[in-house]
C-alpha positions as CSV (number, residue, x, y, z in Angstrom):
1,M,30.5,-51.4,-3.4
2,T,28.1,-48.5,-3.3
3,D,28.2,-45.7,-0.7
4,K,24.4,-45.0,-0.9
5,Q,22.3,-45.2,2.2
6,P,19.2,-47.4,2.8
7,N,16.9,-44.4,2.1
8,A,18.3,-44.2,-1.5
9,T,15.5,-44.1,-4.1
10,S,15.3,-46.2,-7.2
11,S,15.2,-44.8,-10.7
12,D,11.5,-45.9,-11.0
13,F,10.7,-43.9,-7.9
14,D,12.5,-40.8,-9.2
15,A,10.7,-41.0,-12.5
16,M,7.3,-41.0,-10.8
17,S,8.1,-38.6,-7.9
18,S,7.1,-35.3,-9.6
19,Y,3.7,-36.6,-10.5
20,W,3.1,-38.0,-6.9
21,T,4.2,-34.7,-5.5
22,M,1.8,-32.8,-7.7
23,V,-1.2,-35.1,-6.8
24,S,-0.4,-35.0,-3.1
25,T,-0.4,-31.2,-3.2
26,I,-3.7,-31.1,-5.2
27,L,-5.4,-33.5,-2.8
28,A,-4.2,-31.6,0.2
29,G,-6.2,-28.5,-0.8
30,A,-5.9,-24.8,-1.2
31,D,-3.3,-24.2,1.6
32,A,-0.9,-26.7,0.2
33,M,-1.3,-25.3,-3.3
34,R,-0.6,-21.8,-2.1
35,K,2.6,-22.9,-0.3
36,A,3.8,-24.8,-3.4
37,K,5.3,-21.9,-5.4
38,Q,6.1,-24.0,-8.5
39,Y,2.4,-24.3,-9.4
40,L,1.9,-20.5,-9.4
41,P,5.0,-19.0,-11.0
42,K,6.1,-15.5,-10.5
43,F,5.5,-12.9,-13.3
44,P,8.5,-11.4,-15.1
45,N,9.6,-8.3,-13.2
46,E,7.0,-8.9,-10.5
47,T,8.2,-7.7,-7.1
48,E,8.4,-10.2,-4.3
49,T,5.8,-8.2,-2.3
50,D,3.2,-8.3,-5.1
51,Y,4.0,-12.0,-5.8
52,E,3.5,-13.0,-2.2
53,F,0.2,-11.1,-2.0
54,R,-1.0,-12.8,-5.3
55,R,0.1,-16.3,-4.2
56,K,-1.4,-16.1,-0.7
57,N,-4.7,-14.9,-2.0
58,S,-4.9,-17.3,-5.0
59,K,-8.1,-19.2,-5.7
60,F,-8.3,-23.0,-5.9
61,T,-11.3,-25.1,-6.8
62,N,-10.4,-28.7,-6.2
63,I,-12.2,-30.4,-9.2
64,F,-9.5,-33.2,-9.3
65,R,-10.3,-34.5,-5.8
66,D,-14.0,-34.4,-6.6
67,I,-13.3,-36.5,-9.7
68,V,-11.3,-39.1,-7.8
69,E,-13.8,-39.3,-5.0
70,N,-16.6,-40.0,-7.4
71,L,-14.6,-42.5,-9.4
72,A,-13.4,-44.3,-6.3
73,A,-16.8,-44.6,-4.7
74,K,-18.4,-46.6,-7.5
75,P,-17.2,-50.2,-6.6
76,F,-18.2,-49.7,-3.0
77,S,-21.9,-49.1,-3.2
78,K,-22.0,-52.8,-2.3
79,E,-19.8,-54.4,0.3
80,V,-16.5,-56.1,-0.6
81,A,-17.2,-59.8,0.4
82,L,-15.3,-63.0,0.7
83,G,-16.2,-66.3,-1.0
84,D,-17.7,-69.3,0.8
85,K,-14.4,-71.3,0.8
86,V,-12.5,-69.1,3.3
87,T,-12.1,-70.3,6.8
88,E,-13.6,-68.7,9.9
89,R,-10.2,-67.4,10.9
90,I,-9.9,-65.4,7.7
91,K,-13.5,-64.2,8.0
92,T,-12.7,-62.9,11.5
93,L,-9.5,-61.2,10.3
94,A,-11.4,-59.6,7.4
95,E,-13.6,-57.7,10.0
96,N,-10.4,-56.0,11.2
97,I,-7.9,-56.6,8.5
98,T,-5.4,-53.9,9.6
99,G,-5.5,-54.7,13.3
100,Q,-6.5,-51.0,13.8
101,G,-10.3,-51.4,13.2
102,D,-10.5,-51.2,9.4
103,S,-12.5,-53.9,7.7
104,L,-11.7,-55.4,4.4
105,H,-14.3,-53.1,2.7
106,V,-12.8,-50.0,4.3
107,F,-9.2,-51.0,3.5
108,A,-10.2,-51.8,-0.1
109,A,-11.9,-48.4,-0.6
110,N,-8.8,-46.6,0.7
111,T,-6.5,-48.6,-1.5
112,F,-8.7,-47.9,-4.6
113,F,-8.9,-44.2,-3.9
114,H,-5.1,-43.9,-3.7
115,G,-4.5,-46.3,-6.6
116,I,-6.6,-44.1,-8.9
117,S,-4.9,-40.9,-7.6
118,Y,-1.3,-42.1,-7.8
119,A,-1.6,-44.8,-10.4
120,V,-0.2,-47.4,-8.0
121,D,-0.7,-48.4,-4.4
122,W,0.8,-51.3,-2.3
123,I,-0.4,-53.8,0.2
124,L,2.1,-55.3,2.7
125,V,0.8,-58.4,4.5
126,D,2.8,-58.4,7.7
127,Y,2.8,-60.5,10.9
128,T,3.1,-59.8,14.6
129,K,6.8,-59.6,15.6
130,N,8.6,-61.6,18.2
131,V,6.3,-64.7,18.1
132,P,8.1,-68.0,19.0
133,A,8.4,-70.6,16.3
134,N,6.0,-73.5,16.1
135,V,3.3,-72.0,18.3
136,T,-0.2,-73.4,18.3
137,V,-3.3,-71.6,17.1
138,Q,-4.4,-71.2,20.8
139,Q,-1.0,-69.8,21.7
140,E,-1.3,-67.4,18.8
141,K,-4.6,-66.1,20.2
142,E,-3.2,-65.7,23.6
143,L,-0.2,-63.7,22.3
144,G,-2.4,-61.7,20.0
145,A,-0.3,-62.9,17.1
146,R,-1.9,-62.5,13.7
147,P,-1.3,-61.4,10.1
148,Y,-2.4,-57.9,9.3
149,W,-2.5,-55.6,6.2
150,V,-0.6,-52.4,5.8
151,R,-1.4,-50.0,3.0
152,V,2.0,-48.7,1.7
153,P,1.6,-45.3,-0.2
154,A,3.4,-45.0,-3.5
155,Q,5.6,-42.2,-2.0
156,N,6.7,-44.5,0.8
157,L,7.8,-47.4,-1.3
158,I,11.1,-45.9,-2.4
159,A,12.5,-49.0,-4.3
160,A,11.0,-52.2,-5.7
161,Y,12.9,-54.8,-7.8
162,S,11.4,-58.0,-9.2
163,E,12.9,-60.9,-11.2
164,M,11.5,-64.0,-13.0
165,V,12.0,-66.8,-10.5
166,G,10.7,-70.2,-11.6
167,G,8.7,-68.6,-14.4
168,V,6.9,-66.2,-12.0
169,E,7.6,-62.5,-11.4
170,T,8.8,-62.3,-7.9
171,F,9.9,-59.4,-5.7
172,V,13.5,-59.8,-4.7
173,H,14.3,-56.4,-3.1
174,V,12.0,-53.8,-1.6
175,R,12.7,-50.7,0.5
176,I,9.9,-48.9,2.4
177,K,10.2,-45.6,4.1
178,E,8.7,-45.9,7.6
179,D,9.3,-42.6,9.4
180,A,7.6,-42.3,12.8
181,T,6.6,-39.4,14.9
182,E,7.3,-40.0,18.6
183,R,6.6,-38.0,21.7
184,D,9.7,-36.2,23.0
185,G,8.8,-34.8,26.5
186,Y,6.1,-32.3,25.7
187,G,7.1,-32.1,22.1
188,E,7.6,-34.4,19.2
189,K,10.4,-35.8,17.1
190,T,10.5,-37.6,13.8
191,V,12.6,-40.8,13.6
192,E,13.6,-41.8,10.1
193,R,13.4,-45.5,9.4
194,V,13.6,-47.7,6.3
195,R,12.5,-51.3,6.1
196,V,14.4,-53.5,3.7
197,L,12.9,-56.8,2.4
198,N,15.4,-58.9,0.5
199,R,15.9,-62.2,-1.2
200,E,19.5,-63.2,-2.3
201,L,19.7,-64.5,-5.8
202,T,21.7,-67.3,-7.4
203,R,22.5,-66.7,-11.1
204,D,24.1,-68.8,-13.8
205,E,27.0,-67.9,-16.0
206,K,24.8,-65.9,-18.3
207,G,23.4,-63.8,-15.4
208,E,20.0,-65.5,-15.5
209,V,18.3,-66.1,-12.1
210,I,18.3,-69.7,-11.1
211,S,16.8,-69.4,-7.6
212,A,16.0,-67.0,-4.8
213,A,16.8,-67.5,-1.2
214,D,14.1,-67.2,1.5
215,A,13.1,-63.6,2.2
216,T,14.5,-61.6,5.1
217,W,13.6,-58.3,6.7
218,E,15.8,-55.6,8.3
219,V,15.0,-52.1,9.7
220,W,17.4,-49.3,9.5
221,E,17.2,-46.1,11.6
222,K,19.0,-42.8,11.2
223,Q,20.9,-42.0,14.4
224,K,23.7,-39.8,15.6
225,D,27.0,-41.2,16.7
226,A,29.1,-40.0,19.6
227,A,30.6,-37.3,17.5
228,G,27.1,-36.0,16.5
229,K,27.4,-37.3,12.9
230,E,24.2,-38.8,11.4
231,T,24.5,-42.4,10.4
232,W,22.2,-45.3,9.6
233,A,22.1,-48.3,12.1
234,S,20.3,-51.6,11.9
235,V,17.8,-51.9,14.7
236,G,16.3,-55.2,13.9
237,A,16.4,-58.1,11.4
238,G,15.2,-61.6,10.8
239,P,13.7,-64.2,8.4
240,I,10.3,-63.9,6.8
241,T,8.8,-67.3,7.7
242,I,6.6,-67.5,4.6
243,K,9.8,-67.3,2.6
244,E,8.6,-64.7,0.1
245,I,8.3,-60.9,0.3
246,P,4.6,-60.3,1.3
247,L,4.0,-57.3,-1.0
248,V,1.2,-56.9,-3.5
249,P,0.9,-54.0,-6.0
250,F,-2.4,-52.5,-7.1
251,L,-2.2,-50.7,-10.4
252,T,-4.6,-48.5,-12.3
253,G,-2.0,-47.3,-14.8
254,R,0.0,-49.3,-17.3
255,R,3.5,-50.5,-16.4
256,L,6.4,-49.5,-18.6
257,G,8.1,-52.7,-19.6
258,H,9.5,-54.6,-16.7
259,S,10.0,-51.5,-14.6
260,W,7.8,-50.3,-11.8
261,Q,7.1,-47.0,-13.5
262,V,3.4,-46.6,-14.3
263,V,1.6,-44.3,-16.7
264,P,-1.0,-42.4,-14.5
265,P,-4.5,-42.7,-15.9
266,L,-5.4,-39.2,-14.5
267,Q,-2.1,-37.5,-15.6
268,D,-3.9,-35.2,-18.0
269,A,-6.6,-34.3,-15.4
270,A,-3.9,-33.5,-12.8
271,D,-2.1,-31.2,-15.3
272,L,-5.3,-29.5,-16.3
273,Q,-6.1,-29.0,-12.6
274,I,-2.9,-27.0,-12.3
275,E,-3.8,-25.0,-15.4
276,H,-7.3,-24.3,-13.9
277,Y,-5.7,-23.2,-10.7
278,Q,-3.5,-20.7,-12.5
279,Q,-6.4,-19.4,-14.6
280,E,-8.7,-19.0,-11.6
281,S,-5.9,-17.2,-9.7
282,G,-5.2,-14.9,-12.7
283,L,-8.9,-14.1,-13.0
284,K,-9.2,-13.2,-9.3
285,Y,-6.1,-11.0,-9.5
286,A,-7.3,-9.3,-12.7
287,K,-10.6,-8.5,-11.0
288,E,-8.9,-7.0,-8.0
289,L,-6.8,-4.8,-10.3
290,T,-9.5,-3.7,-12.8
291,C,-12.9,-4.1,-11.3
292,F,-12.7,-1.0,-9.0
293,P,-13.0,2.5,-10.6
294,M,-9.8,4.6,-10.6
295,L,-9.9,8.3,-9.8
296,A,-8.1,10.6,-12.3
297,G,-7.3,14.3,-11.8
298,N,-6.9,16.2,-15.1
299,G,-5.3,19.6,-14.8
300,V,-5.1,19.3,-11.0
301,S,-1.8,19.8,-9.2
302,P,-1.4,17.3,-6.4
303,A,-0.9,18.4,-2.9
304,M,2.6,17.8,-1.7
305,G,3.7,16.5,1.7
306,E,6.6,17.7,3.8
307,D,8.7,14.9,2.3
308,G,8.1,16.4,-1.2
309,K,5.9,13.5,-2.3
310,P,2.2,13.7,-3.4
311,L,-0.3,13.2,-0.6
312,A,-2.8,10.4,-0.9
313,V,-6.2,11.6,-2.3
314,P,-9.2,10.9,-0.1
315,V,-11.9,8.9,-1.8
316,G,-15.3,8.0,-0.4
317,P,-18.2,9.5,1.5
318,K,-17.6,12.8,3.5
319,S,-14.6,13.6,1.2
320,V,-14.3,16.8,-0.9
321,L,-12.0,17.2,-3.8
322,Y,-11.1,20.7,-5.2
323,A,-10.0,21.7,-8.7
324,P,-9.2,25.4,-8.4
325,A,-9.1,27.6,-11.6
326,N,-5.8,28.8,-12.9
327,G,-4.9,32.4,-13.9
328,A,-6.4,32.0,-17.4
329,G,-9.8,31.0,-16.0
330,D,-9.4,27.3,-16.8
331,H,-9.9,24.7,-14.1
332,G,-9.1,21.0,-13.6
333,E,-11.6,18.2,-13.1
334,W,-11.9,14.9,-11.2
335,K,-13.5,11.8,-12.8
336,F,-13.6,8.1,-12.4
337,I,-12.2,5.7,-15.0
338,E,-13.8,2.3,-15.0
339,P,-12.1,-0.3,-17.2
340,S,-14.2,-2.4,-19.7
341,A,-15.3,-5.8,-18.3
342,Q,-14.9,-7.5,-21.7
343,S,-11.5,-9.0,-21.0
344,L,-12.7,-10.3,-17.6
345,K,-15.7,-12.0,-19.3
346,F,-13.2,-13.7,-21.7
347,L,-11.1,-14.9,-18.7
348,A,-14.2,-16.1,-16.9
349,D,-15.4,-18.1,-19.9
350,D,-11.9,-19.6,-20.3
351,V,-11.9,-20.8,-16.6
352,K,-15.4,-22.3,-17.0
353,E,-14.4,-24.1,-20.2
354,T,-11.2,-25.5,-18.6
355,G,-13.3,-26.8,-15.6
356,Q,-15.6,-28.6,-18.0
357,Q,-12.7,-30.1,-19.8
358,L,-11.3,-31.3,-16.5
359,R,-14.5,-33.0,-15.5
360,E,-14.7,-34.7,-18.9
361,L,-11.1,-35.9,-18.6
362,G,-12.0,-37.3,-15.2
363,R,-14.9,-39.3,-16.8
364,Q,-17.5,-37.3,-15.0
365,P,-19.8,-36.5,-18.0
366,L,-23.0,-36.1,-15.9
367,T,-21.5,-33.2,-13.9
368,A,-20.2,-31.3,-17.0
369,Q,-22.6,-29.5,-19.3
370,T,-25.4,-31.9,-18.5
371,G,-28.0,-29.7,-20.0
372,N,-26.2,-29.6,-23.4
373,L,-25.7,-33.4,-23.7
374,T,-28.2,-35.7,-25.3
375,V,-29.4,-38.8,-23.4
376,V,-27.5,-41.1,-25.8
377,T,-24.2,-39.0,-25.5
378,T,-24.5,-38.9,-21.7
379,V,-25.1,-42.7,-21.4
380,F,-22.3,-43.5,-23.8
381,A,-19.8,-41.2,-22.0
382,A,-20.8,-42.7,-18.6
383,Q,-20.3,-46.2,-19.9
384,K,-16.9,-45.2,-21.2
385,G,-16.0,-44.0,-17.7
386,N,-17.5,-47.2,-16.2
387,S,-15.4,-49.4,-18.4
388,A,-12.2,-47.9,-17.0
389,I,-13.4,-48.2,-13.4
390,Q,-14.5,-51.8,-14.0
391,A,-11.0,-52.6,-15.2
392,W,-9.5,-51.0,-12.1
393,A,-12.0,-52.8,-9.9
394,L,-10.9,-56.1,-11.4
395,N,-7.3,-55.2,-10.7
396,L,-8.3,-54.5,-7.1
397,K,-10.0,-57.8,-6.9
398,D,-6.8,-59.6,-8.0
399,A,-4.7,-57.6,-5.6
400,L,-7.0,-58.4,-2.6
401,E,-7.0,-62.1,-3.6
402,N,-3.2,-62.1,-3.7
403,A,-3.1,-60.4,-0.3
404,M,-5.5,-63.1,1.0
405,R,-3.2,-65.8,-0.4
406,L,-0.3,-64.3,1.6
407,T,-2.6,-64.1,4.7
408,A,-3.4,-67.8,4.3
409,L,0.4,-68.5,4.1
410,W,0.9,-66.8,7.4
411,L,-1.8,-68.9,8.9
412,N,-0.5,-72.1,7.4
413,E,-3.8,-72.6,5.5
414,E,-4.2,-73.9,2.0
415,V,-7.1,-71.8,1.0
416,E,-7.7,-69.8,-2.2
417,A,-9.8,-67.0,-0.9
418,E,-12.2,-65.4,-3.5
419,V,-13.0,-61.7,-3.1
420,T,-16.1,-60.1,-4.6
421,V,-15.8,-56.5,-5.7
422,H,-18.8,-54.7,-7.3
423,T,-18.2,-54.0,-11.0
424,D,-21.8,-53.9,-12.4
425,F,-21.9,-50.1,-13.0
426,D,-23.7,-50.0,-16.3
427,V,-27.1,-50.7,-14.9
428,E,-26.8,-47.6,-12.7
429,T,-26.7,-45.4,-15.7
430,D,-30.2,-46.2,-17.0
431,S,-31.6,-47.9,-13.9
432,V,-35.1,-46.3,-14.2
433,E,-35.5,-46.7,-18.0
434,G,-34.1,-50.2,-17.8
435,M,-36.5,-51.1,-15.0
436,K,-39.5,-50.0,-17.1
437,V,-38.5,-52.6,-19.7
438,V,-38.2,-55.2,-17.0
439,L,-41.7,-54.4,-15.7
440,E,-43.1,-54.6,-19.2
441,M,-41.6,-58.1,-19.6
442,K,-43.2,-59.1,-16.3
443,K,-46.5,-57.7,-17.4
444,D,-46.3,-59.8,-20.6
445,S,-45.4,-62.9,-18.5
446,L,-42.0,-63.1,-20.2
447,I,-40.2,-63.2,-16.8
448,S,-41.2,-64.2,-13.3
449,R,-41.9,-62.0,-10.3
450,T,-38.7,-63.3,-8.7
451,A,-36.7,-62.4,-11.7
452,S,-38.1,-58.8,-11.7
453,I,-37.3,-58.4,-8.0
454,T,-33.7,-59.7,-8.6
455,E,-33.3,-57.1,-11.4
456,A,-34.6,-54.4,-9.2
457,K,-32.1,-55.3,-6.5
458,R,-29.3,-55.3,-9.1
459,R,-30.3,-51.8,-10.2
460,N,-30.4,-50.5,-6.6
461,I,-34.1,-49.8,-6.9
462,L,-34.8,-52.2,-4.1
463,S,-32.7,-52.7,-1.0
464,P,-30.3,-55.7,-1.1
465,E,-32.1,-56.8,2.2
466,Y,-35.5,-56.8,0.5
467,D,-37.2,-60.2,1.2
468,G,-39.7,-61.0,-1.5
469,E,-41.4,-63.9,0.4
470,A,-42.0,-61.8,3.5
471,D,-43.3,-58.9,1.4
472,M,-45.7,-61.3,-0.4
473,E,-47.2,-62.2,3.0
474,L,-47.8,-58.5,3.7
475,I,-49.4,-58.0,0.3
476,L,-51.8,-61.0,1.0
477,E,-52.8,-59.5,4.3
478,E,-53.6,-56.2,2.7
479,V,-55.8,-57.6,-0.2
480,P,-59.3,-58.6,0.8
481,G,-60.9,-61.8,-0.5
482,E,-60.4,-65.5,-0.2
483,D,-58.5,-66.1,-3.4
484,T,-56.0,-63.2,-3.2
485,E,-52.9,-65.3,-3.3
486,A,-54.0,-67.1,-6.4
487,D,-54.9,-63.8,-8.0
488,I,-51.5,-62.2,-7.3
489,T,-49.3,-65.2,-8.1
490,G,-51.3,-65.9,-11.3
491,S,-51.8,-69.6,-10.3
492,Q,-55.6,-69.6,-9.8
493,T,-57.3,-72.6,-11.3
494,P,-59.8,-71.4,-14.0
495,P,-63.5,-71.9,-13.1
496,T,-65.2,-75.0,-14.4
497,K,-67.4,-74.3,-17.4
498,Q,-71.1,-75.2,-17.2
499,P,-72.4,-77.4,-20.0
500,I,-74.6,-75.6,-22.5
501,I,-78.1,-77.1,-22.5
502,P,-79.9,-76.5,-25.8
503,A,-83.4,-74.9,-25.5
504,Q,-86.2,-77.4,-26.0
505,T,-88.4,-77.0,-29.0
506,V,-92.1,-76.5,-28.4
């Protein structure tokens, strides 16, 4: 019997936690980075005052977030769509899949962004609580009962365990942190809660899983007892009527064995972002210390204050500095010392190079040293990046379809919903040059007008709403003459040749 509480984290969570914390801090921006002291360590023998000044004035350029934003946007230049086999109920739900106004497209985009950032994200397909059993579809509408999707961030899913049940990997125990902020008079309070989803297992003598019981849910809340001691209390429990735990993972990283630890695809980019932050902050601090001339007094005795300490020397306009002669006729002098900027140039170049490496690690070759890359190198690098995003987009497609399967289970429908996610990124790299080839093929009558229009839509040169037939009617109206349609479509019947009459001989 264990004495751990419901909010205990799994070993998989603990192994990923430091990376998730780093990514969350980076994505949160400059203020969060400055508050996180571990990413800008204190110099040896540095005073606390100097360190606090350096930390609070550190410089942070968020290249990592720019990388993720650009990568995450690629599959969503076209709308995420459902296949033709889905029912009208599911189509209606897809327009507001969360119950809070987010469509399937918006939900998928959020999931993809966080999946790239954290290497894993989760979809929970839940159902309205306290709905009586065996209600009709009409009664469900009247009650507002419906399945809805909840995006569970990686940092909130504190434990996940799966087993092979009937030859299929199945979740058997999940704990989700569900803290809530509630109004408390004119203030607020945070209530700590944990949702536990569980399936009891039956094992044989060798410990192998034979079967899993129907899934159940229970919510635990941290409360204070009569003595003021904090304790966890169950505030709700019940069966999950679809009998399985309705949770779907979305991965962009590779799983380690059968665990739920994932190798983050942007781990190196996140680490390099921290290095870039430290370099930028170091350069800024060095400039503040060395880029301003320092006043030196040679052979000048400082004026002393009443406390026996040297007085501050006035510097600037309307200030006069004296260097009186001594008894031997010699005199002191004041002069400015300006450090060489060579070391600062080295640091600045180092920061620039790190930034370029960071963008390349993030598969953003077109924004890093574009002027120095050949066309072939740029296209090849872009395609390498696209191949990774295409793989992630296909993983997202699978996750969305699995979530749709769970949605159909909640609705008692036997429908395999197909979800379409845009993955055709390669054409965007050379859309203009590629389209020139298409037009040449049309000119040589190797392809039809319809095929060339379809290819132009695919390359985002024409709008997806472009109507070729309607546009043809406009073209015919603009061209004068009776046979314009035949001229344009190339279907004009060739004129009849007149017979050649030989000239009569005289």
